[in-house]
N, C-alpha and C positions, 0 to 999 in steps of 0.2 A: 711415038712410043708410049706416051702417057695415055693416049686414047685406047691403044691396044690393051694396056694393062687394066684399065677400068672396065672395058667390055669383057675381058677374060674373067675378071672378078665377078661381074654380074652373071655371066653364064654359069660359072661354077656355083655361085650362090643359088641360082634358080634350079640347077640340077640337083643340088643337095636337098632342097626343100621338096622338089617334085618326087625324089626318091623316098623322102620321109612320108609324104602323103600316100604314095603307092603302097608302102608297107602298112599304112593305117587302114586301108580298105578291108583286107581280110581280117585284120585285128578287130574291126568293128562288128564282125559277125558273131561275136561271142555273147552278145546280149545288150540290153539297154544300158547297163552300167558302163560297158566298154564303149558304147556309142557316145555317152556323155564325155568319156575320157578323150575320144577321138575329136569331138567338137572342141573341147578345151585346147587340145594340142593344135588344132587347126587355127584357132584364134591366136595362140602364142606365135605360131609360125608367120601368120599374116602380119601381126604386130612387128615382128622382127624384120619383115620385108619393108614395111613402112618406115621403120627406124633407119634402115639402110638407105632408103630413098632420100630421107631427110639429110643423112650424112653426105650423100652425093650432091645435094643442093649446095653444100658448103665446101665441096672438094675443088681442087684445081681444074677439074674437067670443065667447070663452068666457063673458064677463060679460053680454052682451046676448042670449044664447040662439040666436044664429045658427050656432053651431058645429055642431050636429047636422045641420042642413040642408046646410051647407058640406061636412062630412065625407061625407055621403051622396052628393053630386054627385061628389066626388073619388073615392070608392070605386067609383061606377058607371063612372067613366072608367077606373079601374084594371082592373076586371073586363072591360070592353069591349076594352081594349088587350090584356089577356092572352088573351082569346078569339081576337082577330084574329091574334096572334102564334102561338098554337097551331094555328089553321087554316092559317097560312102554312107552318109546319113540316110539318104533315101533308100539305099539298099537294105540297111539295117532295119529301118522302119517297116519296109515291106516284109522282111523276114519275120519280125516280131508280130506284125499283124496276122500273117498267115499261120504262125505258130499258135497265137492266141486263138484264132478261129478254129484251128484243129483241136486245141485243148477243150474248146467249148462244145465240140461236137459230141453228142451223146447218142446212144443207140437204145431207144426204149424197148425194142423187141428182145434185147438180151437181158433185160431185167425181169425178175420173177413177177408173174401176174399176182395181184393181190385179190384174194377172195374173201369177202366179209365172213367172219366167223359166226355171225348171227344173221340169219335171213331177215329180210324186211317183213314186218307184220302189217298186212293191209289195213287192219283196224287202226293201228297206231298212225300209219301214214294218212289215213282219212281224217283222224283227229287233228293232226298237225296242219293239214290243209284248211280245216275249218277254223282253227285258231288264227292262222295267217290271214284268212279272209276278213277277220274282224279287226285287225290291227291297222292303225294309221301308219303313214310313212315314218313319222317321228318314232312311233313305237317299234317299228321294224328295225330302224337304225339302232334304237336303244338296246334291242336284243343282241346286238353285236358288240356292245360295250361292256367292259369289265372295270369296275372301280374298286380301289383299295379301301378298307375300312378306316384308314387314316384320313381319307378325304371325302367319305360319304357317310351319311347317317340314315336311319330308317325314314326319317321325315323327308329327306331328299328323294328317297325311292318312291314316295307317294307321288311326287311330281315328275320325276324322270324314271320311266319304266325300263330300267336296265336289265340286261340278261343275266349278269353274273356278278358276284362279289368275291373279292380276293382279300385274304389276310397274308400279305407277303412280308418276308423278312422278319422284322421285329414288331410288326403291327399287331395290336391286341386290343381287346375291349377297353375303352377309356384310356388307351395308351399304356396300360399296366401289363407288362410282359409276364407278371406273376399271377395273372387272372386265373382263377380256378375253373374247372369244367362248367360249373353252374353259370358263371358269367358268360362264357362262350355260348352256352345253350340259350340263355336269355337274349343275347344279341341276335342269334340265328332266328329265334322266334319273332323278334321285333322286325327283322327284315322281311320275314314271311308275311306277317300281318300287314305291313306297309304295301307289299306288292299286290295283295289281294283287296286292298281298300278300293271301293267303288266298283268292284266286279259285279257283273250281272249275267243272266243267261245269254243275252245278246252280245255281251262284251266280257267274256270270262277273263279272270286274272291269270297271269303266268308267273309262278314263283321263281325267283332267281336261283341259280346254282351258286353254292357257297364253297369255295375251295381254298386250300392252303398247301404248303409244302410239308408233307409227312413222308419223308423219303426212307428213313430207317426208324420209324416210330413217330409219334406225335410230340415233337419237342416243344410245342407251344404250351402244353399243359403240365404244371408242376405235378410230379408224381407219376406221370405216364411212363410206360415202358419204352426205353430207348435201346436200340440194337446197335451193333458195331457199324461203322461206316462201310460203304459199299466195297471198298478195297479189302477190308477185313473179311466181309461176307464172301467175297470172291475166292479168298484163300481156302474156304471150307469145301468148295467144289460139291455143294449139296443143294440141288434145286428144290428138293422136298422141304428142306429147312426154310428156304426163301419163301415158299408158298405159305408155310405156317406163320412166318413173320408178317407176310402181307395180310393174312387173316386177322392176326392180333392187332395190327396197326389199324385196319379198317374198323374193328369193333371200338377201339378207343377214340377214333375220330367221329364215328357215327353217334356216340352217346353225347357229343357236344353239339349235335344238330347240323353238322357240316356234311356235305354230299360228295366231296370231290377232293382228291389229292393229286398234286403234280408229281407223280412218281409212276413207274420207276425211271431212274436215269440210266440210259442205255448207251452212254458214251463209251467208245473203245479207245482207251488211252494209248497213245503212241510215243509220247515224249514226257518224261518225268518232270521236265521243267514247267509243264502246265500246272498252274497253281491249284487246279481242282482235280488233280489226279486221284485223290481219295474218293471222288464221286463215281469213279469207274469201277465196275466189278472186276474187270480183267482187260488185258491187252489181247486176249483171245476172243475173236468175234463169236465163236461157237458157244463159249461159256456164257458170254453176255446175252446171247439170244435165248439160251436155256433159262437163265435167271429171269429175263424179261417176261417170258411166258409164265413162269412160276409165280412171280410177283403179281402180275395182272390177275391171274386166277385166284390168288389169295385175297386180293383187295376186292374184286368184283364177285367172286364165286365162279365156279367153272361154267362156261357157257353150255347150254343144253341140259343143265341140271336144275332142280328146284332151288338150289342155293344161289343161282345167278341173280345178282342184284336184290337178294332177299334182305330183310332187316339185318343190320350188322355188317353190311357190305357197302362200299362206296365206289365211285367212278375212278378209274385209273387213267393216267395220261403218260405215255412214253415220251421222254424228252431227252435233249433239247432240240438239236438239229442234226441233219445228216453230216457225219464226219466231224462233229464238234470236239471229239477227243483227239483228233489228229491234226490240229492246226500247226502251221509252220512255226518252228522253234518254240512250240508250246504257248504261243500267245493266246490268252483267253479271248474267245469270240473273234479269233483271227481268221486267216485264210487256210483252208485245207487244199493243199496242192497235189493231192494224190490223183493218180489216173483213174479212169472210170472203172476199170476192173478191180482195183484195190477198194474203191468205195463200195462196189457192188458185192464183192465176195469176202 
């Protein structure tokens, strides 16, 4: 009688856990987080089975010979449960892998073709080719490097022929953020002279580009004109005003000897929890696109006109990354989980 009771208990126990694992298989299909939960529950169930087996070792069944059969039934339940748990995890992993692969599939033919707004000038291209032919490998690598003025001096540039100089964040001549325009101009001139040191007809010098963030005016210069943040400018719904702001900003940057601004910011904000929401013109991609064109035209001058890159204009750079205003839960520099159509349109 005791043998029958022990076997019945083991069979009921095995059935209960097999039913539990059977229900966990579809539950695991909801995603990675659910899969982790399934794995955790699997471990708890197996630990429970092991604990029961240990209790059986101490039960009266040891004395009447039923222990071996009881342990065999319980072990079979353990193996079956483990097998189902493993299959569930494998199924979920396969599903996640295929979903991820599908999410990573893009369709280049459905994206708009980019046509350069400025045609290539054969004379300029020939000059570039001639300059490249005179550079050593070290100098070619240097042209790809940008150093901040907090870490490089004009004397360094005499030795390391870098391609560009950056004044990022609070960097300023001599570390003085209140440096006037004249100090900035003197620093730009010093970098230029250093880059041209040792130049010859056979090995001409290449002056570096000097850039900074002048997104809504040149905030590095005391007394310079500052305009509202992008979120405020977006509320104006006035692209012509943005072009005028770009023109004014370019003039005030150019007089300091700098060539380049890291603007406009063309992020399309999708979540106000993003700490840089104020850098976005709008949540409307069409308005952001219109503003981007206007700001670039104001900074550089309109392409195809005598104003293009004429004195008083500087190089523009649209930034930062595709979809940077729509990251998950507003995390700065996080993941944008939008589908391809949302990113494109």
